[in-house]
C-alpha positions in Angstrom: 0.0 0.0 0.0 2.9 2.4 0.9 4.5 1.7 -2.5 1.3 2.3 -4.4 0.7 5.6 -2.5 4.2 6.7 -3.1 3.9 5.9 -6.8 0.7 7.9 -7.1 2.5 10.9 -5.6 5.3 10.4 -8.0 2.9 10.2 -11.0 1.3 13.5 -9.8 4.7 15.2 -9.7 5.5 14.0 -13.1 2.2 15.3 -14.5 3.2 18.7 -13.2 5.8 18.7 -15.8 3.2 18.7 -18.5 1.3 21.7 -17.2 1.2 24.4 -19.8 2.7 27.7 -18.6 0.6 29.8 -20.9 -3.0 29.6 -22.0 -2.2 30.3 -25.6 -2.9 27.5 -28.0 -2.0 28.1 -31.7 -4.1 26.5 -34.5 -1.9 25.8 -37.6 -2.4 28.3 -40.3 -5.3 27.7 -42.8 -6.6 24.8 -40.7 -10.0 24.5 -39.1 -11.0 23.3 -35.6 -12.5 20.2 -37.2 -9.2 19.4 -39.0 -7.4 19.7 -35.6 -10.0 17.4 -34.0 -9.6 14.9 -36.8 -5.8 15.0 -36.5 -5.8 14.5 -32.7 -8.3 11.6 -33.2 -6.0 10.0 -35.7 -3.1 10.0 -33.2 -5.4 8.5 -30.5 -6.3 5.9 -33.2 -2.6 5.2 -34.1 -1.7 4.7 -30.4 -4.6 2.4 -29.8 -4.2 0.2 -32.8 -0.5 -0.4 -32.0 -1.3 -1.5 -28.4 -4.3 -3.6 -29.6 -2.2 -5.3 -32.2 0.3 -6.4 -29.5 -2.6 -7.5 -27.2 -4.2 -9.5 -29.9 -1.1 -11.7 -30.4 -0.2 -12.3 -26.8 -1.5 -15.9 -26.8 0.6 -16.7 -29.8 3.7 -15.1 -28.4 3.1 -16.8 -25.0 2.9 -20.2 -26.7 5.9 -19.5 -28.9 8.1 -18.7 -25.9 6.6 -21.5 -23.7 5.7 -19.1 -20.9 3.7 -19.9 -17.8 1.1 -17.5 -16.5 3.5 -16.2 -13.8 6.3 -15.8 -16.3 4.1 -13.9 -18.7 2.9 -11.7 -15.8 6.5 -11.0 -14.8 7.5 -10.1 -18.4 4.4 -7.8 -18.7 5.9 -5.7 -15.9 8.4 -4.5 -18.5 5.8 -2.2 -20.0 4.8 -0.4 -16.8 8.4 -0.1 -15.7 9.2 1.6 -19.0 6.2 3.9 -18.4 7.3 4.9 -14.9 10.9 5.4 -15.7 10.1 7.7 -18.6 7.3 9.7 -16.9 9.4 12.6 -15.6 11.5 12.9 -18.7 8.6 12.8 -21.2 6.7 15.4 -19.1 9.7 17.8 -19.2 10.1 17.1 -22.9 6.5 18.0 -23.7 6.9 21.2 -21.6 10.2 22.1 -23.3 9.5 21.1 -26.9 5.7 21.0 -27.2 3.4 18.1 -27.5 3.3 18.2 -31.3 7.0 17.7 -31.7 7.2 14.9 -29.1 4.1 13.1 -30.5 5.5 13.0 -34.1 8.7 11.4 -32.8 7.1 9.1 -30.2 4.4 7.6 -32.4 7.0 6.4 -34.9 9.2 4.9 -32.1 6.0 3.2 -30.8 5.2 1.6 -34.1 8.8 0.5 -34.8 9.1 -1.1 -31.3 5.9 -3.1 -32.1 7.7 -4.7 -35.0 10.6 -5.6 -32.7 8.2 -7.5 -30.5 7.4 -9.7 -33.4 11.1 -10.7 -33.7 11.6 -11.9 -30.1 13.0 -15.4 -29.6 13.6 -15.4 -25.9 11.7 -14.2 -22.8 14.3 -11.6 -21.9 14.1 -10.1 -25.4 10.3 -9.7 -25.0 10.9 -8.0 -21.6 13.3 -5.5 -23.2 11.0 -4.8 -26.1 8.1 -4.2 -23.8 10.2 -1.8 -21.7 10.9 0.2 -24.8 7.3 -0.1 -25.8 6.4 1.4 -22.5 8.9 4.2 -22.9 7.4 5.3 -26.2 3.9 4.6 -25.0 4.3 7.0 -22.1 5.6 9.7 -24.4 2.6 9.2 -26.7 0.2 9.1 -23.8 1.3 12.4 -22.3 1.6 14.3 -25.6 -1.6 13.0 -27.2 -3.7 13.8 -24.1 -2.1 17.3 -23.9 -3.2 17.7 -27.5 -6.7 16.4 -26.6 -7.1 18.8 -23.6 -6.1 21.8 -25.7 -8.3 20.7 -28.6 -11.3 20.4 -26.3 -10.7 24.1 -25.2 -11.4 25.1 -28.8 -15.0 23.8 -28.7 -18.0 24.8 -26.6 -18.8 21.2 -25.6 -16.8 18.4 -24.1 -15.1 16.2 -26.7 -12.5 14.3 -24.7 -14.7 11.2 -24.5 -14.8 11.0 -28.2 -11.0 10.9 -28.4 -11.0 7.9 -26.0 -13.8 6.4 -28.0 -11.5 6.6 -31.1 -8.8 4.9 -29.0 -11.3 2.1 -28.2 -12.3 1.9 -31.8 -8.7 1.4 -32.7 -8.7 -1.5 -30.2 -11.6 -3.1 -32.1 -9.7 -2.5 -35.4 -6.6 -4.0 -33.9 -8.4 -7.0 -32.5 -10.2 -7.7 -35.8 -7.0 -7.4 -37.7 -5.3 -9.8 -35.3 -8.3 -12.2 -35.8 -7.7 -12.1 -39.5 -3.9 -12.5 -39.2 -4.3 -15.5 -37.0 -6.9 -17.0 -39.4 -4.5 -16.4 -42.3 -1.6 -17.8 -40.4 0.4 -14.6 -40.6 3.3 -14.5 -38.1 3.3 -11.7 -35.6 6.3 -10.0 -37.1 4.6 -9.5 -40.5 1.4 -8.5 -38.8 3.2 -5.9 -36.8 5.1 -4.5 -39.8 1.8 -3.9 -41.7 0.4 -2.1 -38.7 3.5 0.0 -38.2 3.6 1.0 -41.8 0.0 2.1 -41.6 0.5 4.1 -38.4 3.6 5.8 -39.8 1.8 6.8 -42.9 -1.1 8.3 -40.9 1.3 10.2 -38.7 2.9 11.9 -41.7 -0.4 12.8 -43.1 -2.0 14.3 -39.9 1.0 15.8 -38.0 0.7 19.2 -39.8 -2.8 19.6 -38.3 -1.8 19.2 -34.7 -1.9 22.1 -32.3 1.2 24.2 -31.4 0.8 23.9 -27.6 2.6 26.4 -25.4 6.2 25.5 -24.4 8.6 26.7 -21.7 12.2 27.2 -22.5 13.3 26.6 -19.0 13.2 23.2 -17.4 10.6 22.5 -14.9 11.9 21.6 -11.4 10.4 19.4 -8.8 9.1 21.0 -5.6 9.1 17.9 -3.5 6.5 15.2 -3.1 3.0 16.5 -3.1 -0.3 14.6 -2.7 -3.0 15.3 -5.3 -6.0 17.2 -4.2 -8.6 15.1 -2.4 -11.1 15.0 -5.2 -8.4 14.2 -7.8 -7.0 11.4 -5.7 -10.5 9.9 -5.3 -11.3 10.1 -9.0 -7.8 8.8 -9.7 -8.4 5.7 -7.6 -11.8 5.1 -9.3 -9.9 5.4 -12.6 -7.3 3.0 -11.3 -9.9 0.3 -10.6 -11.6 0.9 -14.0 -8.4 0.9 -16.0 -7.1 -2.1 -14.1 -10.1 -4.0 -15.5 -9.5 -2.6 -19.0 -5.8 -3.5 -18.9 -6.5 -7.0 -17.8 -9.0 -7.5 -20.5 -6.5 -6.2 -23.1 -3.7 -8.6 -22.0 -5.5 -11.7 -20.8 -8.8 -12.0 -22.6 -7.2 -14.0 -25.5 -5.3 -16.2 -23.1 -8.6 -16.8 -21.1 -10.5 -17.8 -24.2 -7.7 -20.2 -25.2 -7.0 -21.9 -21.9 -10.3 -21.6 -20.0 -13.0 -21.4 -22.6 -10.8 -23.8 -24.7 -11.3 -22.4 -28.2 -8.7 -22.4 -31.0 -7.7 -20.4 -34.0 -9.5 -17.1 -34.8 -12.0 -17.7 -31.9 -9.3 -17.0 -29.4 -9.6 -13.3 -29.9 -13.5 -13.3 -30.0 -13.9 -12.2 -26.4 -11.4 -9.4 -26.9 -13.3 -8.2 -30.0 -16.6 -8.3 -28.1 -15.2 -6.4 -25.1 -13.6 -3.7 -27.3 -16.8 -3.4 -29.5 -19.1 -2.6 -26.5 -16.4 -0.4 -24.9 -16.1 1.7 -28.0 -19.8 2.0 -28.5 -20.4 2.9 -24.9 -17.8 5.7 -25.0 -19.4 7.3 -28.0 -22.8 7.2 -26.3 -21.6 8.2 -22.8 -22.6 11.8 -23.1 -26.1 10.9 -24.4 -26.5 8.5 -21.4 -25.4 11.3 -19.1 -28.3 13.4 -20.3 -30.8 10.9 -19.0 -29.1 9.5 -15.9 -27.1 11.1 -13.1 -23.3 10.6 -13.4 -23.2 8.9 -10.0 -26.0 6.4 -11.0 -24.3 5.7 -14.3 -21.0 4.9 -12.8 -22.5 2.8 -10.1 -24.5 0.8 -12.6 -21.3 0.5 -14.7 -19.4 -1.0 -11.8 -22.1 -3.6 -11.2 -22.2 -4.4 -14.9 -18.5 -5.2 -14.8 -19.0 -7.4 -11.8 -22.0 -9.3 -13.3 -20.3 -9.8 -16.7 -17.1 -11.2 -15.3 -19.1 -13.4 -12.9 -20.9 -14.9 -15.9 -17.6 -15.5 -17.7 -16.0 -17.2 -14.7 -19.0 -19.3 -13.6 -19.9 -20.3 -17.1 -16.7 -20.6 -19.1 -18.3 -21.5 -22.4 -18.1 -19.7 -25.8 -21.5 -18.0 -25.7 -21.7 -17.2 -22.0 -18.1 -16.0 -21.8 -18.7 -13.8 -24.8 -21.8 -12.3 -23.2 -19.8 -11.7 -20.0 -17.0 -9.9 -21.9 -19.6 -7.8 -23.7 -21.0 -6.7 -20.4 -17.6 -5.9 -19.0 -16.8 -3.7 -22.0 -20.1 -1.9 -21.6 -19.4 -1.3 -17.9 -15.9 0.0 -18.5 -16.9 2.3 -21.3 -18.7 5.1 -19.4 -16.5 5.4 -16.3 -13.5 7.3 -17.5 -15.5 9.8 -19.6 -17.7 10.5 -16.5 -14.5 11.1 -14.4 -13.3 13.7 -16.9 -16.7 15.3 -17.0 -16.6 15.6 -13.2 -13.2 17.2 -13.3 -14.4 19.7 -15.9 -17.2 20.9 -13.7 -15.4 20.9 -10.4 -14.1 24.0 -8.7 -10.4 23.2 -8.4 -7.3 25.2 -7.5 -5.4 23.7 -10.5 -6.1 24.1 -14.2 -8.5 21.7 -15.9 -5.7 20.3 -18.1 -3.5 19.4 -15.1 -6.5 18.0 -13.2 -7.4 15.7 -16.1 -3.8 14.7 -16.5 -3.5 13.9 -12.8 -6.6 11.6 -12.8 -5.5 10.0 -16.1 -2.0 9.3 -14.8 -3.2 7.7 -11.5 -5.7 5.7 -13.5 -3.2 4.6 -16.1 -1.1 3.1 -13.4 -3.8 0.6 -12.9 -3.9 -0.1 -16.6 -0.3 -1.2 -16.7 -0.1 -2.9 -13.2 -3.3 -4.9 -13.4 -2.2 -7.4 -16.0 1.0 -8.5 -14.2 -1.0 -8.9 -11.0 -3.5 -11.2 -12.8 -0.6 -13.4 -13.9 0.6 -13.9 -10.3 -3.0 -14.7 -9.1 -3.4 -17.1 -12.1 -0.3 -18.9 -11.2 -1.4 -19.3 -7.6 -5.1 -20.0 -8.0 -5.7 -20.6 -11.7 -6.5 -18.3 -14.6 -10.3 -18.8 -14.3 -10.5 -17.6 -10.7 -7.9 -14.8 -11.2 -10.5 -13.1 -13.4 -12.7 -12.6 -10.3 -10.2 -9.9 -9.4 -11.7 -7.9 -12.3 -15.2 -8.5 -11.0 -14.3 -7.1 -7.5 -12.6 -4.1 -9.0 -15.9 -3.3 -10.7 -17.7 -3.5 -7.3 -15.0 -1.3 -6.0 -15.9 1.4 -8.5 -19.6 1.3 -7.4 -18.6 1.6 -3.8 -16.0 4.4 -4.3 -18.2 6.6 -6.5 -20.9 6.7 -3.7 -18.3 8.5 -1.5 -17.5 11.3 -4.0 -20.0 14.0 -3.4 -18.9 15.9 -6.5 -20.2 13.2 -8.7 -24.0 13.9 -9.0 
C-alpha cells in the first residue's frame, strides 16, 4: 500500500511537468478546428491500434516462448516499468519542446518497437521490447492527451470522451486485424510490420494539423513530493480500478479464451473483440446517457455491470456465455473514465482543468499497466479462471467508491 501511494504521488509530480505555462494555443495556419480534432483523433487511433495489435497476439507469443502465467505476468511488468521510468523525462520534454514535436517522434518509435516485439526469440528479449514499448507509449500518452485537452478548449462542448472512443475503436480494429492475421496464419512480425507502416503513414499525413501547444524554454523543477487534491485522488483511484479492468482484458482476454474457454484459431480473440466493441460503443454514447441519468448512478451501474459480466464469464466458461460476459464488462468499463473527466471539468479546483485531467489520467493509467501482471501472479497461484474474479471485484470497488465522492452527481 505504501509503495502504491508513493507511486501515485510520483505520478502526480511527473504530471506537473506537462502543465502548460501559458493559456495560448495556436491552430496551424489555414486549418479549421474540425481538422485539428480529426488529427488528434487519428493519433489516438494510431496509439490504440499499436497497443491492440500487440494485445491480440499475446496468446501466440506466450505459446511460442513457452511461458507460464506467472512468467508472462513478470514479463508484462516491462511495460509499466518503462512507463514509470520515462514519466518525468517525457513530461519535461512536452513542456520544453511542445506536445506536437514529441508526438510526431514518439508515435514512430512506438510503431517500430511493435515490429521488434514480433522478432523476439527469448523471454528476456520480450521484456526488453516491452520496456521500450512502455517508454514510447508513455511519451505518446502524455503528448496526445495534452493535445486532446487543448483541442477540447477550442470547442464549446466536451469532446474528450470522443477521443477515448476513437482509442477504443482502434482497439476493435486491432483486434479484428489480429483475428484475420491468426486465421490467415500470418506470423506476428509480418502482422506488426503492416500495422507499423499504416501508423507511420497516418502520422505523416496528420501531424501538420496538430496544435502548437505552449512551451517553456526553462526546465521545470520538482518542488518535493505532493499529494494530489482530495477530489483528484478519489477520482484517480476510481480510474485506477476501471483501467485495471481494462488493462487485464487487453492482455489476458485472449489467453482466457484459449486456456479456460478452450477455443482455438480465430475464436481465441473473440472475447477481446466483443469487449472492445461494446467499450467503443459505450464511450461514443456516454454523453447521451449522461443526459438521462445522473453521473453517479451511471458509474454505479457500470461497476455492477463489470462485476456481473465477469461473474458470468467465470462461472460459465463456455463460448457463448463468456462472450456475453465480456460484452458486459466492455459496456461497464466504457462510461466510467469519460464521466470522471466530466466531473473534473465541472469541479471547482485550484489547479487548471488540463492538469487535473492529466492527474486523474495518470493515476488511473497506473492501474492499466499494473493490473495485467497482477492477474498473472494470481493465475499462477489459483488458476487463470478464478484470477479473473479480481476484475469483478474491481468493478464492485468502482460502485462503492463513487458513492463516496459528493462531486459526482
